[in-house]
C-alpha positions, -999 to 999 in steps of 0.1 A, spaced: 316 334 -659 279 336 -666 271 309 -639 292 328 -614 273 361 -620 239 344 -619 248 326 -587 261 358 -571 230 377 -582 206 350 -570 223 349 -536 223 387 -533 186 390 -542 178 363 -516 197 382 -490 180 415 -498 146 400 -492 155 390 -456 147 410 -425 184 407 -415 194 428 -445 173 457 -432 190 452 -398 224 455 -415 214 487 -432 200 500 -399 233 491 -382 253 510 -409 230 541 -404 235 539 -367 272 537 -370 272 567 -393 250 586 -369 275 579 -340 303 594 -361 282 624 -372 272 632 -336 308 630 -325 307 598 -305 336 585 -325 365 609 -330 399 606 -346 427 624 -328 464 625 -326 474 633 -291 455 665 -282 449 674 -319 422 667 -344 418 679 -380 395 707 -390 362 691 -402 367 694 -439 361 669 -467 395 652 -462 393 648 -425 356 636 -424 363 611 -452 393 597 -433 374 596 -400 344 578 -415 364 554 -436 387 545 -406 357 539 -383 341 518 -410 372 497 -416 375 490 -379 340 478 -375 337 461 -409 366 438 -400 345 424 -372 308 430 -378 312 424 -416 324 389 -410 292 379 -390 269 399 -414 281 379 -444 288 345 -429 260 319 -432 250 316 -469 269 284 -476 257 269 -443 221 278 -453 225 260 -486 238 230 -467 209 229 -443 181 236 -468 193 210 -493 200 236 -520 237 227 -518 230 190 -525 211 201 -556 239 223 -568 264 195 -561 246 174 -587 251 200 -614 282 206 -635 290 238 -615 326 238 -604 336 244 -568 355 275 -577 325 290 -594 303 284 -564 327 298 -539 335 329 -560 298 335 -564 293 334 -527 323 357 -523 309 382 -548 276 382 -529 294 389 -497 313 417 -513 281 433 -526 265 433 -492 296 449 -476 299 475 -503 263 486 -496 274 493 -461 304 513 -475 280 532 -496 257 541 -466 287 554 -447 299 574 -477 265 591 -478 268 596 -440 302 613 -446 285 637 -471 258 645 -446 283 651 -419 302 675 -441 271 695 -450 257 695 -415 287 698 -392 316 707 -415 339 735 -403 350 738 -440 320 728 -461 340 729 -494 327 699 -514 358 680 -525 344 647 -535 378 631 -543 391 637 -507 358 628 -492 352 595 -510 387 582 -518 394 571 -482 364 546 -486 378 533 -519 414 530 -507 409 518 -471 374 504 -466 370 485 -498 401 463 -494 389 455 -458 355 446 -472 370 423 -498 393 405 -473 364 402 -447 341 387 -474 369 362 -483 374 352 -447 337 346 -443 336 323 -472 368 305 -461 355 299 -426 323 284 -441 342 261 -464 369 249 -441 358 217 -424 368 227 -388 359 264 -390 325 261 -405 309 250 -372 297 274 -346 331 274 -330 343 293 -361 324 324 -349 344 324 -316 377 316 -333 373 345 -356 365 368 -328 395 358 -309 417 362 -340 403 397 -345 407 405 -308 443 394 -304 457 398 -340 437 422 -361 431 448 -334 467 451 -321 486 442 -352 463 453 -381 472 489 -382 483 487 -418 453 466 -428 428 489 -413 446 521 -424 457 534 -390 494 534 -400 490 552 -432 466 577 -416 491 584 -388 520 589 -411 501 613 -434 485 633 -406 517 635 -385 536 650 -414 509 677 -418 508 683 -381 545 687 -376 548 709 -407 524 733 -389 547 735 -359 526 715 -335 541 699 -304 531 663 -311 548 631 -299 529 605 -319 499 581 -314 466 580 -332 433 572 -314 399 563 -327 373 566 -299 350 587 -278 362 619 -261 354 656 -256 360 674 -288 361 708 -271 394 699 -254 412 692 -287 433 716 -307 427 717 -345 450 716 -375 445 716 -412 448 683 -431 441 683 -468 444 646 -476 469 621 -490 489 617 -522 465 590 -532 486 575 -560 512 563 -536 488 552 -508 465 532 -531 493 511 -545 502 496 -511 465 486 -506 464 464 -536 481 436 -517 450 431 -496 428 429 -527 451 402 -541 451 384 -507 413 384 -507 412 368 -541 438 342 -531 419 334 -499 387 329 -519 405 305 -541 419 287 -511 384 284 -498 374 266 -530 402 241 -523 389 233 -488 353 232 -500 339 196 -500 311 204 -525 285 193 -499 302 158 -498 280 140 -524 301 109 -523 300 107 -485 263 112 -486 259 83 -510 280 61 -488 259 70 -458 227 63 -478 240 29 -488 249 21 -452 215 32 -441 198 10 -467 218 -20 -456 210 -14 -420 173 -9 -429 173 -42 -447 191 -61 -420 171 -46 -390 140 -68 -395 161 -99 -400 180 -92 -368 148 -85 -349 133 -117 -361 164 -137 -352 164 -122 -317 127 -130 -313 133 -167 -323 162 -169 -298 140 -155 -270 112 -179 -278 135 -209 -277 146 -200 -242 111 -193 -229 89 -218 -212 63 -235 -234 29 -220 -234 1 -240 -218 -33 -231 -232 -52 -249 -204 -36 -228 -177 -59 -200 -167 -43 -167 -168 -49 -137 -145 -54 -103 -159 -39 -74 -138 -51 -39 -140 -27 -16 -158 -17 16 -139 -20 46 -163 11 68 -166 2 104 -159 23 135 -156 3 149 -126 15 125 -99 50 139 -92 54 173 -110 85 184 -92 103 151 -98 93 153 -135 105 189 -138 138 180 -122 142 151 -146 134 174 -175 160 200 -163 186 172 -160 178 161 -196 181 197 -209 214 201 -191 227 168 -207 217 182 -241 237 214 -234 268 194 -224 265 166 -250 294 161 -273 318 186 -256 354 177 -258 377 170 -229 394 204 -235 362 222 -230 358 207 -195 395 213 -187 392 250 -195 359 252 -175 376 236 -144 407 259 -149 384 290 -149 367 277 -118 400 272 -99 414 305 -112 384 323 -97 389 306 -64 426 314 -62 428 349 -78 424 383 -61 389 396 -58 395 425 -82 409 401 -108 379 379 -105 355 408 -109 373 426 -137 387 398 -158 378 362 -149 341 365 -144 336 380 -179 357 351 -193 335 326 -173 304 340 -190 321 339 -224 332 303 -223 298 286 -225 286 310 -252 284 282 -278 263 261 -255 239 289 -246 235 299 -283 220 264 -290 191 270 -266 158 273 -285 175 262 -317 179 224 -314 143 215 -319 141 235 -351 174 223 -365 167 186 -358 131 190 -369 116 176 -337 96 207 -328 63 191 -338 71 161 -316 83 184 -287 52 206 -290 29 175 -287 44 166 -253 25 174 -221 27 211 -212 54 222 -237 48 259 -227 49 257 -189 72 227 -184 96 222 -213 105 259 -219 111 267 -182 132 235 -179 154 246 -208 158 281 -193 166 265 -159 192 243 -174 209 274 -190 209 292 -157 221 261 -138 250 258 -163 260 294 -155 259 286 -117 280 255 -121 307 272 -142 307 304 -121 307 286 -88 343 296 -81 336 333 -88 304 331 -66 324 318 -37 349 346 -40 322 373 -45 302 361 -15 325 380 9 317 412 -10 279 414 -14 280 446 -34 296 426 -63 270 398 -63 245 417 -86 271 415 -114 273 377 -110 235 374 -108 229 395 -139 253 374 -160 238 341 -148 202 352 -155 203 376 -184 227 359 -208 209 325 -209 175 343 -212 187 365 -241 203 334 -258 170 314 -254 149 342 -268 172 349 -298 174 312 -306 136 308 -306 131 339 -327 157 332 -354 162 294 -353 200 297 -355 229 303 -331 245 331 -350 225 361 -336 232 351 -300 268 345 -307 274 377 -326 254 399 -302 269 385 -270 305 386 -284 301 422 -293 284 429 -260 313 412 -241 339 432 -261 323 466 -256 310 461 -221 332 441 -196 363 442 -218 363 479 -228 343 493 -200 313 507 -219 292 513 -188 258 506 -203 268 472 -216 288 461 -186 265 432 -175 288 418 -149 298 451 -132 334 447 -142 340 484 -138 334 506 -108 313 530 -128 289 502 -138 285 492 -102 280 528 -90 252 533 -116 236 500 -107 239 486 -143 237 449 -133 203 456 -116 189 467 -150 198 434 -165 184 415 -136 151 434 -140 151 427 -178 154 389 -173 117 383 -165 108 404 -195 130 383 -218 116 351 -204 80 364 -208 88 372 -244 102 337 -249 69 323 -235 49 345 -260 71 333 -289 66 296 -279 29 302 -275 28 316 -310 47 286 -323 23 263 -307 -7 281 -322 9 281 -356 16 244 -353 54 247 -360 
């Protein structure tokens, strides 16, 4: 138990020192601010509760549970992978520490991070009650119990899922980020009413609403809307003893999932690493012998050397990079494109071809509203690797010593990302060509998304920020019609306001920032 606590504390302290932890706190504060200002509202039909302690606590806890189930996963995921990449995991694997102890320590660290977010939103609920409460009676039990009953079990389950995805052999790769997002989108969001607390909230609030004689037909909504158009009713909270008992199942499920993660954890594969080391040693010993045998075989087939035959020295032509710059750039772009596509399974290409053909054969409105956002989502894992590969494989020093790494290699990497977008979106481009007003949405996606992925990869050295940000951007913008984030112009409102043009104009800025980051890396000698 002592080892588990020490591991959890060490991991938590290491996280607190990161800049990303400050970003998490800022994100929690921003979410609380959005609720306080009324951007997120909880309503039942045309009714909302009077802003008292019970209603504000339920509103804030429900909003937190919804976003914690998605953002909390990406916030906490990555600590096991970091141990794997930095070599700390291999050191821990050589100690007597058990797999269960290690996994539970990481799980406890994840829970601590998410509980800090819960605490920030609890303080935001208190601020909302004091600033905007219609009934400012300070009932701390009704204000804070929604966080303990609804948000904390979601935090525990999300922390366990983050550990499980990092330990499972297939899910720990970058594809796990997309897999979880799809699971959240198609399973948690439509079917997770009981998990997130929507079902319990609706039952309790509906009973209070009907008891007050309201004409209400059912349905609870969490989202933006004009508060002035809603009628109010009084809601004083739950009978928490009955509600809390049903939430214990998610706490137990989280602990069981963390234990299952320990079963799938390979303990950084020490045995496999030793086998690879032995194979490498054997190959290293046999390589000089093989080279010598090949040299002997070649010399046996060669003509005998005649020392009395005068030789003729020919001038060597120096190889320079200035002779054919365009051809060299095209070759470099082709190499970067091969790196993007390297190792992709047949299924990836099959889906890409399917999306291409679907764009060609579908109605124009379907292409603009549904298929084009999917086209930009499919190569997300490829784009997120831009700017990351050189640091991950530790070839950045070799890359930076090549001729013109700033004005040749970086533009080639960016061009390869844009070219990938054009290739995958070719079907949509052909269909949109007949409607020029829709082309800015295509252009914005093809230019802005690779530029943002390249910049984030260079700044962070990992794929996760680009994957997380673009997934959330895709969900809120093209999928849910949030006008400001609709890069592709999937909604008529985004096209009317010229939103894609803003992203097109931002592309040179992103690329310029990428050049500045690469210049700083070159000067620092990274």
